[in-house]
N, C-alpha and C positions, 0 to 999 in steps of 0.2 A: 644356544643360549640353552641356560636351565632352568626349570621352573622349580619353586622350592613349597616345601609342606609349613604349616604353622610352626611344626617342634624345630624345624632348623633355624627359623627365625626366633624362637623364645629360647633356644640354645645360645644364638649370638646375641641376645639382648640381656640376657641375665646371666650368662657365665655357671650357672648350678651345675653342670657335672661338665668338667672340666675337659675332659676327651672330647665329647661331642661338641663342646664350643670351638676347642683348636680346630676341629674337622670343618665346622661351619664357616668359622672365618676364613681359613684356606680357600674355602669354596669361593665366599663372597670376594676375596682378593683374587682369585684366579679367573673367573668366569663371568661371563655376562648373565644376569640373573632377571627373572620373570618373576611376579608377583602377582598373583589372581586378587580382587577383591573378596573373594570369598575367603582366602586366606588372609586378608588384611582383616576382615570381619572377627574371624576366630583368633587371632593374634590377641587382637585388643582385649575379647574375652578373656582367655587365658591370660594376660597379664593383670586384667584387673580384678578376676576372680581367684585365680590361683597364686599371685604373685603380691596382690593387695597394691599395683603400683596406681598411682591417683591419674586422674586425666590430663593434667599438665605433663607429667613425665612421659605417659605414654604417648602423647603429642609430640613431646620435644624427641622421643624415641626414632619415632616413624617419620618426622622430617629429616633428621640424620641421616637414617637407612636410606630413606626413599630419593635423599638428595644426592647419595653417592652416583656418580657417571657410569657407571656399570651396571646399574638396577633399571628394570623398566617396568613399570605398573601397567596392568590392564586397563584402566582408567584412572590415568592420573588427575586429570583435572577436578574428577568427582572425588577422589581420595584427597586432594588437597583440601577441595571447600568441604569437605565431611570433616577433616582432622581443624581444620581453622573455627567451626563451628562448634565441634568437640571442647577446642580451647576456651570457648566462651559459655562452658557449661550445658552444652547440649549431649545426651547422652550419644555416645558415638554410632551405634546401629542406628538410632532417630534420624541422626544428623546423615549418615548414608541413605538411607531411604529417602529423605530429603532433597538431597544431591542427585540422585539418580532418577529424582520424580520431576526435575524441573521443567520438562515439555509439557507436562498435563496442565489441565487448567486448574485446579487444585488438588492439593494432598489431602484426603480422607481419614480422620480418625476420632475415635471416641477418647481419647486421651485428652483431657483436657489442659495437664501440665504442660505438653508436646506442644498443643496448640498456643498456649499463653508463651512458652519460650521461642518458639518458632516466630510466631510474629515479634518477636520482640527483636530478635538475632538475625533474620533474614528478611529475604524480601517476597519471600514464597507466600501465597495463598494456601492458608492451612485451615481447614474448620471440620467442623461434625458434618456428617453426612446430610 
């Protein structure tokens, strides 16, 4: 199994550098791939800010990539839940924070917009401290 960095996934999803795209594609075609949650988080940020991907495009790209039989995620259930909430207009990093915090009594934040969206989109207790 090979763990990949953000830039490998970005090359694969954008094809913006053809030689690197071909190498990334070959790697994904031939190897078992492991993707950490931190790489997923950074990839979302790069796609959003550097490539102007919209949330649905990012979610669709992630679901296609993560659905490959040779791809294993560090935390697949958490990642899947974060992607679903992101598709419903929750910022990806906030969705990931919430998904990873489900075992806690509540998620404390001063971000009123996050509280409102989280209460609407999830079953999680989110409030100000």
